C-alpha positions in Angstrom: 0.0 0.0 0.0 1.3 3.5 -0.9 1.4 5.7 2.2 -0.5 9.0 1.7 0.4 11.9 3.9 -2.4 14.4 4.7 -2.2 17.7 2.8 -0.6 20.7 4.5 -3.1 22.9 6.4 -4.8 25.4 4.2 -4.2 23.4 1.1 -7.4 22.1 -0.6 -7.6 18.3 -0.9 -7.9 18.5 -4.7 -4.4 20.1 -4.8 -2.8 17.2 -3.0 -1.8 14.6 -5.6 -0.4 11.1 -5.1 1.9 9.9 -7.8 0.3 6.9 -9.6 2.0 3.6 -9.5 3.6 2.5 -12.8 1.4 0.0 -14.7 2.8 -3.5 -14.8 3.9 -4.8 -18.2 1.1 -6.7 -20.0 1.4 -9.8 -22.1 0.1 -9.5 -25.7 -3.0 -11.4 -24.7 -3.7 -9.1 -21.7 -3.1 -6.0 -23.9 -5.6 -7.4 -26.5 -8.1 -8.1 -23.7 -7.7 -4.6 -22.3 -8.1 -3.1 -25.7 -11.3 -5.1 -26.3 -12.7 -4.2 -22.9 -12.0 -0.5 -23.5 -13.6 -0.6 -26.9 -16.7 -2.2 -25.4 -16.8 0.5 -22.6 -16.5 3.2 -25.3 -19.4 1.6 -27.2 -21.5 1.5 -24.0 -20.7 5.2 -23.2 -21.5 6.3 -26.8 -24.9 4.6 -26.5 -25.5 6.2 -23.1 -24.6 9.7 -24.5 -26.8 9.1 -27.6 -29.7 8.0 -25.4 -29.4 10.9 -23.0 -29.1 13.4 -25.9 -32.2 12.1 -27.6 -34.2 12.3 -24.4 -33.4 15.9 -23.7 -32.7 17.5 -27.1 -35.5 18.6 -29.3 -35.6 17.1 -32.8 -35.7 20.2 -34.8 -33.8 23.4 -33.9 -31.6 25.7 -35.9 -28.6 23.7 -34.6 -29.7 20.2 -35.6 -28.6 20.2 -39.2 -26.6 17.4 -40.8 -23.3 19.0 -40.0 -24.2 19.6 -36.3 -25.4 16.0 -35.9 -22.2 14.7 -37.4 -20.1 16.9 -35.1 -22.1 15.8 -32.1 -21.6 12.2 -33.0 -17.9 12.7 -33.5 -17.6 14.5 -30.2 -19.5 11.8 -28.3 -17.3 9.1 -29.9 -14.1 10.9 -28.8 -15.5 11.6 -25.3 -16.4 7.9 -24.9 -12.9 6.8 -26.1 -11.2 9.1 -23.7 -13.4 8.0 -20.8 -12.9 4.4 -21.6 -9.1 4.7 -22.0 -8.7 6.6 -18.7 -11.0 4.3 -16.7 -13.3 7.1 -15.7 -16.3 4.8 -15.4 -14.5 1.5 -14.6 -16.6 -0.6 -17.0 -13.5 -1.7 -18.9 -11.6 -2.9 -15.9 -14.6 -4.9 -14.6 -15.1 -6.5 -18.0 -11.4 -7.2 -18.3 -11.3 -8.8 -14.9 -14.3 -11.0 -15.7 -13.0 -12.1 -19.1 -9.5 -12.7 -17.7 -10.9 -15.6 -15.6 -11.7 -17.4 -18.9 -8.6 -16.5 -20.9 -6.1 -19.3 -21.3 -2.4 -18.6 -21.4 -0.9 -18.9 -24.9 1.0 -22.1 -24.2 -2.0 -23.9 -22.6 -4.3 -23.9 -25.7 
């Protein structure tokens, strides 16, 4: 466990950062599994954003032309990719952990 010292008095908690631990090296199979899990998380997040946007956004406004819809789709895709790769929601890590139980090492197949 990494020891964490309390922040100095008068310093907001958000300003006190702990250096992240370096990630362990992944085998090619683990890297492939992680990439697939992050891709699935990005897909889920895109669908969530699309669903939320359709529930709250009116269908016809001056800003709902084809170009704006394409921009919105691209923005949502990029946001979902970033969130998935940073682990902001944690879906990918959970999916990866579940699937890793069923993965066989390369030499055991």
